[in-house]
Each structure stands twice: as structure tokens, then as C-alpha cells.
Kinemage of the C-alpha trace (Angstrom):
@kinemage 1
@onewidth
@group {chain A} dominant
@subgroup {mainchain}
@vectorlist {calphas} color= white
{ca met a 1} P 0.042 -0.014 0.121
{ca gln a 2} L 1.120 3.544 -0.875
{ca lys a 3} L 2.062 5.525 2.234
{ca ile a 4} L 1.490 9.069 2.658
{ca arg a 5} L 4.207 11.215 4.514
{ca asn a 6} L 4.433 14.828 4.888
{ca lys a 7} L 7.671 16.586 5.447
{ca asn a 8} L 8.014 20.298 6.548
{ca phe a 9} L 10.561 21.376 4.142
{ca ala a 10} L 12.042 19.583 0.998
{ca ala a 11} L 12.433 20.845 -2.342
{ca ser a 12} L 14.246 20.386 -5.688
{ca pro a 13} L 14.681 22.283 -8.919
{ca ala a 14} L 12.997 20.574 -11.639
{ca val a 15} L 12.566 20.828 -15.692
{ca ala a 16} L 9.579 19.664 -17.780
{ca ile a 17} L 11.053 17.378 -20.358
{ca asp a 18} L 9.347 14.663 -22.842
{ca gly a 19} L 6.113 15.173 -20.882
{ca lys a 20} L 7.743 14.417 -17.369
{ca ile a 21} L 8.990 16.447 -14.655
{ca glu a 22} L 12.572 15.565 -13.873
{ca leu a 23} L 13.808 16.474 -10.479
{ca leu a 24} L 17.340 17.910 -10.747
{ca his a 25} L 20.394 18.424 -8.402
{ca val a 26} L 19.974 21.521 -6.023
{ca asp a 27} L 22.961 23.104 -7.824
{ca asp a 28} L 20.347 23.885 -10.554
{ca phe a 29} L 18.042 25.948 -8.405
{ca pro a 30} L 19.579 29.309 -9.948
{ca lys a 31} L 17.874 28.591 -13.213
{ca thr a 32} L 14.532 28.365 -11.400
{ca gly a 33} L 14.402 31.844 -9.821
{ca ser a 34} L 14.166 30.429 -6.467
{ca his a 35} L 15.831 31.662 -3.522
{ca phe a 36} L 16.409 28.253 -2.361
{ca ser a 37} L 19.670 28.579 -4.369
{ca thr a 38} L 21.294 30.230 -1.389
{ca tyr a 39} L 21.198 27.556 1.375
{ca met a 40} L 19.289 24.407 0.091
{ca gln a 41} L 21.341 21.283 0.489
{ca glu a 42} L 20.742 17.921 -1.574
{ca glu a 43} L 20.243 16.031 1.548
{ca glu a 44} L 17.025 18.147 2.111
{ca ser a 45} L 15.807 17.668 -1.644
{ca leu a 46} L 12.849 15.729 -2.699
{ca arg a 47} L 15.110 13.325 -4.357
{ca gln a 48} L 16.768 12.373 -0.834
{ca ser a 49} L 13.605 12.685 0.982
{ca phe a 50} L 10.909 10.250 -0.531
{ca asp a 51} L 10.891 7.175 -2.540
{ca glu a 52} L 8.702 5.508 -4.691
{ca asn a 53} L 6.480 3.814 -2.136
{ca thr a 54} L 5.935 7.062 -0.198
{ca ser a 55} L 3.563 9.803 -1.532
{ca phe a 56} L 3.636 13.272 -0.290
{ca phe a 57} L 1.733 16.719 -0.788
{ca tyr a 58} L 3.697 18.826 -3.291
{ca thr a 59} L 3.688 22.215 -4.774
{ca ile a 60} L 5.132 23.292 -8.211
{ca glu a 61} L 6.088 27.051 -8.962
{ca asn a 62} L 7.052 28.488 -12.189
{ca phe a 63} L 8.649 32.107 -12.135
{ca asp a 64} L 9.208 34.430 -15.321
{ca ser a 65} L 12.705 35.063 -14.455
{ca glu a 66} L 15.869 33.712 -12.723
{ca asp a 67} L 16.329 37.035 -10.806
{ca val a 68} L 14.826 36.333 -7.431
{ca asn a 69} L 14.506 40.187 -7.044
{ca ser a 70} L 12.355 40.815 -9.847
{ca arg a 71} L 10.781 37.499 -10.704
{ca gln a 72} L 6.936 36.988 -10.809
{ca lys a 73} L 5.221 33.592 -10.087
{ca thr a 74} L 3.451 32.637 -13.393
{ca his a 75} L 1.974 29.346 -12.726
{ca ala a 76} L 1.468 26.980 -9.515
{ca glu a 77} L -0.009 23.718 -8.682
{ca arg a 78} L -0.193 21.551 -5.656
{ca gly a 79} L -1.464 17.999 -5.117
{ca leu a 80} L -0.359 14.568 -4.194
{ca ala a 81} L 2.635 12.832 -5.667
{ca asn a 82} L 5.598 10.600 -5.356
{ca val a 83} L 9.295 10.563 -6.618
{ca ser a 84} L 10.499 7.582 -9.041
{ca gln a 85} L 14.053 6.938 -10.326
{ca glu a 86} L 14.874 5.682 -13.774
{ca gly a 87} L 18.759 5.077 -13.824
{ca asp a 88} L 20.523 7.988 -12.194
{ca lys a 89} L 17.449 10.493 -13.017
{ca phe a 90} L 14.423 11.178 -10.615
{ca phe a 91} L 10.995 12.190 -11.653
{ca leu a 92} L 7.940 13.742 -9.834
{ca asn a 93} L 4.835 11.398 -10.376
{ca arg a 94} L 1.716 13.443 -9.955
{ca ile a 95} L -1.136 11.258 -8.456
{ca val a 96} L -3.875 13.921 -7.967
{ca cys a 97} L -4.047 17.666 -8.581
{ca ile a 98} L -5.670 19.647 -5.717
{ca glu a 99} L -5.525 23.223 -7.115
{ca thr a 100} L -3.864 25.236 -9.795
{ca ala a 101} L -3.307 28.877 -10.546
{ca gln a 102} L -2.047 30.629 -13.716
{ca lys a 103} L -1.218 34.392 -13.940
{ca glu a 104} L -2.118 34.525 -17.714
{ca asp a 105} L -4.361 31.241 -18.071
{ca asp a 106} L -2.040 30.223 -21.012
{ca leu a 107} L -1.018 26.556 -20.112
{ca pro a 108} L -3.225 23.552 -20.978
{ca tyr a 109} L -4.495 20.759 -18.861
{ca glu a 110} L -4.077 17.054 -19.083
{ca asp a 111} L -5.898 14.731 -16.783
{ca gly a 112} L -6.358 17.883 -14.213
{ca phe a 113} L -2.669 18.694 -14.086
{ca leu a 114} L -0.983 21.568 -15.786
{ca val a 115} L 1.073 20.902 -18.895
{ca phe a 116} L 4.409 22.738 -18.766
{ca asp a 117} L 5.996 23.993 -21.916
{ca glu a 118} L 9.310 21.990 -22.830
{ca asn a 119} L 12.444 22.728 -21.020
{ca thr a 120} L 10.536 25.054 -18.567
{ca tyr a 121} L 12.572 25.157 -15.243
{ca leu a 122} L 10.274 24.691 -11.828
{ca val a 123} L 10.474 24.693 -8.171
{ca val a 124} L 9.110 21.459 -6.770
{ca gly a 125} L 8.380 21.325 -2.888
{ca ser a 126} L 6.773 19.380 -0.296
{ca tyr a 127} L 4.164 21.252 2.032
{ca ile a 128} L 1.471 20.269 4.878
{ca pro a 129} L -2.004 21.077 3.786
{ca arg a 130} L -3.676 23.849 5.816
{ca asn a 131} L -7.006 22.593 4.962
{ca tyr a 132} L -7.366 19.248 6.936
{ca ile a 133} L -10.180 18.116 4.219
{ca asp a 134} L -6.933 17.644 1.798
{ca leu a 135} L -5.457 14.992 4.168
{ca phe a 136} L -8.368 12.849 3.790
{ca tyr a 137} L -7.311 11.755 0.102
{ca glu a 138} L -7.664 8.166 0.894
{ca asn a 139} L -10.786 6.250 1.948
{ca asn a 140} L -10.408 4.545 5.552
{ca ala a 141} L -7.991 6.914 6.618
{ca val a 142} L -6.941 8.557 9.926
{ca ile a 143} L -4.552 11.214 10.687
{ca cys a 144} L -1.585 10.611 12.580
{ca ser a 145} L 2.006 12.117 13.285
{ca thr a 146} L 5.274 10.083 13.348
{ca asp a 147} L 7.054 13.429 13.477
{ca ala a 148} L 6.265 16.461 15.638
{ca gln a 149} L 3.839 18.861 13.762
{ca thr a 150} L 3.690 16.898 10.569
{ca pro a 151} L 0.172 15.206 10.307
{ca ser a 152} L -0.118 12.641 7.741
{ca pro a 153} L -3.235 10.376 6.778
{ca ile a 154} L -2.717 6.475 7.487
{ca gln a 155} L -4.953 4.298 5.393
{ca ile a 156} L -6.323 1.348 7.444
{ca asn a 157} L -6.518 -1.990 5.367
{ca glu a 158} L -9.505 -4.256 5.756
{ca asn a 159} L -9.028 -6.640 8.794
{ca ser a 160} L -6.091 -4.568 10.056
{ca leu a 161} L -5.361 -2.433 13.113
{ca leu a 162} L -3.599 0.906 13.535
{ca gly a 163} L -0.183 0.705 15.402
{ca arg a 164} L 3.262 1.504 15.560
{ca leu a 165} L 5.836 -0.630 14.111
{ca glu a 166} L 9.665 0.056 13.348
{ca asn a 167} L 8.955 3.552 14.787
{ca glu a 168} L 6.417 4.313 12.163
{ca ile a 169} L 2.499 4.458 12.744
{ca gln a 170} L 0.838 2.373 10.087
{ca ser a 171} L -1.797 -0.176 9.111
{ca ile a 172} L -0.825 -3.365 10.703
{ca asp a 173} L -2.395 -6.779 9.359
{ca gly a 174} L -2.020 -10.242 11.285
{ca gln a 175} L 1.251 -11.060 10.447
{ca glu a 176} L 2.682 -7.791 11.344
{ca leu a 177} L 0.643 -7.922 14.580
{ca ala a 178} L 2.337 -11.465 15.421
{ca leu a 179} L 5.769 -9.439 15.367
{ca ile a 180} L 4.391 -7.116 18.025
{ca leu a 181} L 2.753 -9.708 20.125
{ca thr a 182} L 5.676 -11.971 20.695
{ca thr a 183} L 5.562 -15.556 22.165
{ca asn a 184} L 6.422 -14.108 25.762
{ca phe a 185} L 3.655 -11.550 25.265
{ca thr a 186} L 1.043 -14.328 24.440
{ca val a 187} L 2.303 -16.564 27.261
{ca glu a 188} L 2.077 -13.860 29.775
{ca ser a 189} L -1.225 -12.672 28.707
{ca leu a 190} L -2.688 -16.162 29.178
{ca gln a 191} L -1.110 -16.460 32.555
{ca ala a 192} L -2.614 -13.265 33.402
{ca asn a 193} L -6.128 -14.391 32.207
{ca ser a 194} L -8.457 -15.432 34.921
{ca ser a 195} L -11.491 -15.761 32.573
{ca pro a 196} L -12.550 -18.889 30.899
{ca leu a 197} L -10.850 -19.457 27.782
{ca leu a 198} L -13.659 -20.718 25.388
{ca leu a 199} L -12.439 -22.235 22.005
{ca ser a 200} L -14.684 -22.948 19.037
{ca ala a 201} L -12.065 -24.961 17.004
{ca lys a 202} L -13.070 -28.400 16.132
{ca his a 203} L -9.474 -29.526 16.778
{ca val a 204} L -6.990 -28.471 19.334
{ca glu a 205} L -3.332 -30.310 19.220
{ca val a 206} L -0.287 -29.926 21.236
{ca leu a 207} L 2.281 -31.235 18.609
{ca asp a 208} L 5.428 -31.655 20.657
{ca asn a 209} L 5.844 -35.428 21.714
{ca asn a 210} L 7.175 -34.396 25.262
{ca ser a 211} L 4.311 -32.089 25.872
{ca lys a 212} L 1.795 -32.762 28.634
{ca leu a 213} L -1.387 -31.392 30.072
{ca ser a 214} L -1.604 -30.759 33.887
{ca ser a 215} L -4.777 -29.695 35.779
{ca ala a 216} L -6.571 -30.204 39.031
{ca his a 217} L -9.678 -31.138 37.244
{ca val a 218} L -10.351 -32.394 33.853
{ca val a 219} L -13.861 -33.038 32.346
{ca ala a 220} L -14.571 -35.553 29.496
{ca arg a 221} L -17.868 -33.749 28.413
{ca pro a 222} L -20.657 -36.674 28.130
{ca arg a 223} L -21.821 -37.595 24.724
{ca lys a 224} L -24.385 -39.718 23.437
{ca thr a 225} L -22.644 -40.986 20.339
{ca arg a 226} L -19.085 -42.039 19.726
{ca pro a 227} L -16.926 -39.687 17.525
{ca lys a 228} L -16.390 -40.745 13.837
{ca asn a 229} L -13.010 -39.056 13.653
{ca arg a 230} L -11.643 -41.491 16.487
{ca glu a 231} L -7.819 -42.311 16.660
{ca ala a 232} L -6.063 -44.699 18.999
{ca gly a 233} L -5.901 -43.111 22.506
{ca ser a 234} L -9.148 -41.193 22.204
{ca ile a 235} L -11.142 -40.989 25.557
{ca ile a 236} L -14.684 -40.252 25.991
{ca phe a 237} L -17.379 -40.373 28.510
{ca asn a 238} L -20.219 -42.474 27.055
{ca glu a 239} L -23.521 -40.947 28.339
{ca lys a 240} L -25.766 -43.734 27.493
{ca lys a 241} L -23.542 -46.406 29.111
{ca lys a 242} L -22.527 -43.854 31.854
{ca cys a 243} L -18.677 -44.871 31.668
{ca leu a 244} L -15.423 -43.912 30.428
{ca glu a 245} L -14.306 -45.479 27.156
{ca phe a 246} L -11.054 -45.392 25.044
{ca phe a 247} L -10.442 -46.195 21.523
{ca asn a 248} L -7.575 -48.645 21.310
{ca gly a 249} L -6.982 -48.541 17.602
{ca ile a 250} L -9.765 -51.245 16.927
{ca lys a 251} L -12.579 -50.813 18.977
{ca trp a 252} L -14.002 -48.818 21.779
{ca val a 253} L -13.271 -50.327 25.054
{ca arg a 254} L -14.976 -49.531 28.539
{ca ile a 255} L -12.556 -48.157 31.225
{ca asn a 256} L -13.347 -50.077 34.517
{ca thr a 257} L -13.373 -47.855 37.526
{ca glu a 258} L -14.364 -48.453 41.124
{ca asp a 259} L -17.932 -48.187 42.223
């Protein structure tokens, strides 16, 4: 399942090429007209902050000049995306567009996204939506925060729980839950339980040849018919004959007890 993670601040310069948005090294920020060129490090870029399995809320800004003192924003877009890698190149994959803005309304749209002119330099960044409605992009989602002040939507899968695993709040299925509820946890929980343990299973078996069951009180529940799935060593209480019986592998034999 695709995860959505927010980050307070991550950005990369980009260029529109061959119908894609290629994310560039931070050294190319001066070509975009962004003030990020003075202090942004590659470690803080989108290329280094997100992978293909993690979506984030993005912004795209297009300026009419490289001069940060005189530039004007001409186009903007925000939505949900992820980062993919093809060889040594990184690309922004836009998933859904939330909002666009154009100064001159001169760019066309395709599938709801702005189509930028070829070789147009862009500033692409991450952001945390101010409108909480935007956070509920996925169905069956809740808002959580792994890092301080970074709310992110977590989609809960069918038959799953919300929990923290590997320092990340996420949807947890049965197998992942087993990693959290270790054998010691299960044993300690059973030891602490004083309520009746009722099982609807048709078959319960202890597999170890050296295993044993120990109790101060064992009940063979009375039954009117002998079980068809018997095997050697089976013991029942025959309600009609009012006696214990065991199956010796060939037939049922009465267990003689004192009157």
C-alpha cells in the first residue's frame, strides 16, 4: 500500500522534459528563480527525502525570471505525488491535483494537471496542507503524526489495526501484529487471564512429543454418540453407558472404575 508522509520542508529544482517533470540536483536552483539556491542542501531535496513507495503533498511553482529580486510567479500547482527513479534520474509522478493557478491562463491541462512548456524550469517542494480536508485523500484513513507537527493520513486496510511498528504509525495486518505480540507476550497474557478460555475450534492439538497437560480438574464432556474421527488413544464419557471409554485403534473399550 502506498504510504503518504508529510515533510515540513523539502524541495528540488525541476525541468519539464518529454512530458515528465525531472527533479534536478539542488545546484540547478539558480535556473528556477528560487531563493532556495542560497541555502538548500541536496540532503534536504525531494530526491533524498521520498521514495517510490511514499507519497507526499507537493507544490510546483514557475517563475518568469531567474532573478529572485524581480521574478513573478506565473504558474502554480499543488497536489499529491511520489518520486520515482529511472537510472540516475529522478521524476515527480503526480497522482492527484488539488489546485492550480495561472497568471495568464496560458497553459493547457491534461488529466487535471498543468502541462508545462518543454524545458521550463520549476521549483517543486513538499508542504503540509492547511486545509485538513485535503489530508483525507484516501478512503478509510486517519490522521497521525510520526514526526512532530507533521500530520499524515494513514489508510487502514481491511482486517487490520492501527499501530506503531519500526517507529512508524501504520496499518498493521495479522502477520505484522504477530511480530509485535511476541511469544512471551502471548504466554504472559494467558497466564494473567482468569476468565474462561472458550474455543470454538473443532481440533486442538499439542504437537511436541514431550508435551503434557496438567490440571487439578479435567472433564470429558458426556456424549451420546461415539466420534467418527476417532484415533487410537481417544477417550470419551459415554452418556448412555455412564462410563469412560477409550479407543484402542480397533474398537471402543470400557475403562473400568471402582463403584
